[in-house]
C-alpha positions in Angstrom: 12.5 6.6 -15.3 12.8 3.2 -16.9 10.5 1.0 -15.0 9.9 -2.7 -15.8 7.9 -3.4 -12.7 9.8 -6.4 -11.5 8.6 -6.8 -7.9 11.4 -5.3 -5.9 12.7 -7.0 -2.7 12.6 -4.8 0.3 16.1 -4.3 1.7 16.3 -4.7 5.5 17.6 -1.5 7.1 21.2 -1.7 7.9 21.7 -5.0 6.1 24.9 -5.8 4.2 25.3 -4.2 0.7 24.3 -6.2 -2.3 26.9 -7.0 -4.9 30.5 -8.2 -4.8 32.4 -7.4 -1.6 35.8 -5.8 -2.6 37.0 -5.0 0.9 35.8 -5.8 4.4 38.3 -5.1 7.2 38.8 -2.8 10.2 35.1 -1.7 10.2 35.2 -0.6 6.6 33.4 -2.4 3.7 33.4 -1.7 0.0 30.9 -3.4 -2.4 30.7 -3.3 -6.2 27.3 -3.6 -7.9 26.1 -3.4 -11.5 23.8 -4.6 -14.2 23.8 -5.0 -18.0 20.9 -5.7 -20.4 20.9 -6.0 -24.2 17.6 -6.7 -26.0 16.4 -7.2 -29.5 13.0 -5.5 -29.4 10.0 -4.7 -31.5 7.5 -2.5 -29.7 3.7 -2.6 -29.7 3.3 0.6 -31.7 2.0 0.1 -35.3 4.9 -0.2 -37.7 7.5 -1.0 -35.1 10.6 -2.8 -36.3 13.1 -5.0 -34.6 16.1 -3.2 -33.2 18.9 -3.9 -30.8 19.0 -1.8 -27.6 21.5 -1.4 -24.8 19.0 -0.7 -22.0 21.1 -1.1 -18.8 24.8 -0.6 -18.4 25.5 0.5 -14.8 28.0 -0.1 -12.0 28.1 1.3 -8.5 30.2 1.5 -5.3 28.8 1.3 -1.8 31.3 2.3 0.9 30.4 2.0 4.6 32.2 2.7 7.9 30.9 1.0 11.1 31.1 3.5 13.9 29.4 1.2 16.5 28.1 -2.4 16.5 24.7 -1.0 15.4 25.4 2.1 13.4 27.3 2.8 10.2 27.7 5.7 7.7 28.6 5.5 4.1 28.6 6.9 0.5 27.0 5.4 -2.6 27.6 6.4 -6.2 26.5 5.0 -9.4 27.6 5.4 -13.0 25.1 4.8 -15.8 25.7 3.9 -19.4 22.1 3.2 -20.4 21.4 3.4 -24.1 25.1 4.1 -24.6 25.0 7.5 -22.8 27.4 8.0 -19.9 25.8 9.7 -16.9 25.8 9.8 -13.1 23.1 7.6 -11.5 22.2 7.8 -7.8 24.7 9.4 -5.5 24.0 9.8 -1.8 25.2 9.6 1.8 23.6 7.0 4.0 23.2 6.5 7.7 22.4 2.9 8.7 21.2 1.3 11.9 20.2 -2.4 12.5 17.5 -1.3 14.9 16.3 2.1 13.6 16.5 1.9 9.8 18.3 3.9 7.2 18.4 7.5 6.1 19.8 8.5 2.7 20.4 12.1 1.4 21.4 13.1 -2.0 20.5 12.1 -5.6 18.3 9.1 -5.2 14.9 7.4 -5.9 12.1 8.0 -3.4 9.7 5.4 -2.0 7.1 5.3 -4.9 9.9 4.1 -7.2 9.7 0.7 -5.5 6.0 0.2 -6.4 5.1 -2.3 -9.2 4.2 -5.9 -9.7 4.9 -8.5 -12.4 8.1 -10.4 -13.5 8.2 -8.7 -16.9 11.2 -7.6 -18.9 9.8 -5.1 -21.5 6.0 -5.1 -21.7 4.6 -4.7 -18.2 2.1 -2.6 -16.4 3.1 0.9 -17.5 0.3 3.4 -17.3 0.6 4.2 -13.6 4.3 5.1 -14.1 4.2 6.9 -17.5 6.4 10.0 -17.3 6.6 9.7 -13.5 10.1 10.4 -12.1 10.1 9.6 -8.4 13.2 11.2 -6.8 16.0 13.4 -8.1 19.1 15.4 -7.3 17.6 16.9 -4.1 16.0 14.0 -2.2 15.9 12.3 1.2 14.6 8.9 2.1 14.0 7.0 5.4 13.4 3.2 5.5 12.6 0.8 8.3 12.3 -3.0 8.1 12.2 -5.5 10.9 11.3 -8.5 8.8 7.6 -8.5 9.6 6.8 -4.8 9.2 8.4 -2.2 6.9 7.8 1.4 6.2 9.4 4.3 4.3 9.1 8.1 3.8 10.6 10.1 0.9 10.9 13.7 -0.1 12.2 15.3 -3.3 12.4 18.9 -4.5 13.5 20.1 -7.9 15.1 23.5 -7.9 17.8 22.9 -10.5 16.3 21.2 -13.6 12.9 20.5 -15.2 11.0 17.3 -14.7 8.1 16.2 -16.8 6.2 14.9 -13.8 6.2 17.6 -11.2 7.8 20.6 -12.8 11.1 22.5 -12.5 10.1 24.0 -9.2 7.9 21.3 -7.7 8.1 19.0 -4.7 7.2 15.3 -4.1 6.5 13.5 -0.8 5.7 9.8 -0.7 5.6 6.9 1.7 4.7 3.3 2.2 3.6 0.9 4.9 3.8 -2.9 4.5 3.6 -6.2 6.4 4.6 -9.8 5.8 2.4 -12.7 7.0 4.2 -16.0 6.3 3.8 -16.2 2.5 1.7 -13.1 2.1 3.1 -9.6 1.6 0.8 -6.5 1.5 1.9 -2.9 1.1 0.2 0.5 0.6 1.9 3.5 -1.1 0.8 7.2 -1.1 2.4 10.3 -2.5 1.6 13.9 -3.3 3.4 16.1 -5.8 3.1 19.9 -5.9 3.6 20.4 -9.6 4.8 23.7 -11.0 6.5 25.1 -14.1 6.5 24.0 -17.8 5.3 20.5 -17.0 2.0 21.8 -15.8 -0.7 23.9 -17.5 -2.3 25.0 -14.2 -1.3 24.9 -10.6 -1.5 21.2 -9.6 -1.5 18.9 -6.7 -1.1 15.3 -7.9 -2.1 12.5 -5.5 -0.8 9.0 -6.1 -2.0 5.8 -4.4 -1.0 2.2 -4.8 -2.1 -1.0 -3.1 -0.2 -4.3 -3.7 -0.3 -7.8 -2.4 1.8 -10.9 -3.3 1.3 -14.5 -2.3 4.0 -17.2 -2.7 3.1 -20.8 -2.8 6.1 -23.1 -3.4 7.2 -22.3 -6.9 4.2 -20.0 -7.8 4.0 -16.3 -7.0 0.8 -14.4 -7.5 0.5 -10.6 -7.3 -2.3 -8.0 -7.5 -2.0 -4.3 -7.7 -4.2 -1.2 -7.8 -2.8 2.3 -8.8 -4.5 5.7 -8.9 -3.4 9.1 -10.0 -5.6 12.1 -9.4 -4.8 15.8 -10.1 -6.3 19.2 -9.6 -5.6 21.1 -12.8 -4.1 19.6 -15.9 -0.8 17.8 -16.5 0.8 17.7 -19.9 2.7 14.4 -19.6 0.9 12.4 -16.9 -2.2 10.3 -17.6 -4.5 10.6 -14.7 -6.7 7.6 -13.9 -6.6 4.2 -12.2 -5.0 0.9 -13.1 -5.8 -2.6 -11.9 -3.2 -5.3 -12.5 -2.8 -9.0 -12.0 0.5 -11.0 -12.5 1.9 -14.5 -11.7 5.1 -16.4 -12.2 6.2 -20.0 -11.9 9.8 -21.2 -11.4 11.0 -24.7 -12.2 14.8 -25.4 -12.0 16.5 -22.7 -14.1 13.3 -21.7 -15.9 10.9 -18.9 -14.9 7.6 -18.4 -16.7 5.5 -15.3 -16.1 2.3 -13.5 -17.3 0.4 -10.4 -16.4 -2.4 -8.1 -17.5 -3.7 -4.7 -16.5 -6.6 -2.4 -17.4 -6.5 1.4 -17.1 -9.4 3.7 -16.8 -8.2 7.3 -17.7 -9.7 10.5 -16.3 -9.0 12.4 -19.5 -12.1 13.2 -21.5 -12.3 11.2 -24.6 -9.5 8.8 -23.5 -10.6 5.2 -23.9 -9.7 2.5 -21.4 -6.6 0.5 -22.2 -5.5 -3.1 -21.6 -1.9 -4.3 -21.6 -0.4 -7.7 -21.0 2.7 -9.9 -21.4 3.8 -13.5 -21.4 7.5 -14.5 -21.1 10.0 -17.2 -20.3 13.5 -16.7 -18.8 16.3 -19.2 -18.4 19.1 -18.7 -15.9 22.3 -19.6 -17.9 24.6 -18.5 -15.0 24.2 -16.9 -11.6 22.3 -13.7 -11.9 22.3 -14.0 -15.7 19.1 -14.6 -17.7 18.2 -15.2 -21.3 14.6 -14.3 -22.0 11.8 -14.1 -24.6 8.7 -12.0 -24.1 5.5 -11.2 -26.0 3.5 -8.0 -25.2 0.0 -7.1 -26.3 -2.4 -4.2 -25.9 -5.9 -3.2 -27.2 -4.8 0.3 -28.1 -5.8 1.4 -31.6 -3.0 1.2 -34.2 -1.0 -1.3 -32.2 0.4 -4.7 -32.8 2.0 -7.6 -30.9 5.4 -6.7 -29.3 8.3 -9.1 -29.2 11.6 -9.1 -27.2 14.6 -11.4 -27.0 17.3 -10.4 -24.5 19.9 -11.2 -22.0 20.4 -9.4 -18.7 22.9 -9.8 -15.8 23.3 -8.1 -12.4 25.6 -8.5 -9.4 
């Protein structure tokens, strides 16, 4: 999972699809969505060199049929060209109600995929999400949002292909509960993975917790987050431990300036604590299109300052 930890907006259950409306007539609507990102990047690993990367190249269709004034059904499918490799992204059936929320079944991301703070592009809070793949080909997700209160519940099982996070025969269940109070938004996430197979040295139950809060004051947005991974047994590709993160951004006209820092205390014996951070500036050159520059840093041994210059667009 590529995760940059931009704070994700919570979509109201049953709301109109994002993107460009291609057709809306006779209780049928079709929307087109997509994103593209090209970046010139030098990572924080020692000896990293600048290189151009195509990181996002996706488009999707969202088709919905209104059966009543409150209820609609539809299908969503996404095509991904990330890093120049063609693949199928999310693909699911959805059931949407203005009053009771939405239910999606198919290949999709579960609730924990929405966790994360910070308006970063390349060098954000990463340790909580390293090698974590929330969702998959056999998943279901329910979301409810009435504006003041929101909640969600997700389930994923993996019977057909291996996953680094919870094995080729594992399961994941996760959920969240959040509330909005004027300019304050608080949310709690929880999840448990029953990990099996080659990704795991021993039988595992992985518990994940996340607490986040954001406060908007005019053009300034401040966010704080706490993330914890605990496991019984050992995991080859997941770093157990806890991460504390703080981030803020400021918008003035077409410019957005952001910064963030996190510190992680690992459970692994002999694994030293790590600090990561970023500072960036983005300029909106057109609707939903941003030119950006970002600096990333870390105190990890054998590391250096990371740099990124990119452009991204979404619709």
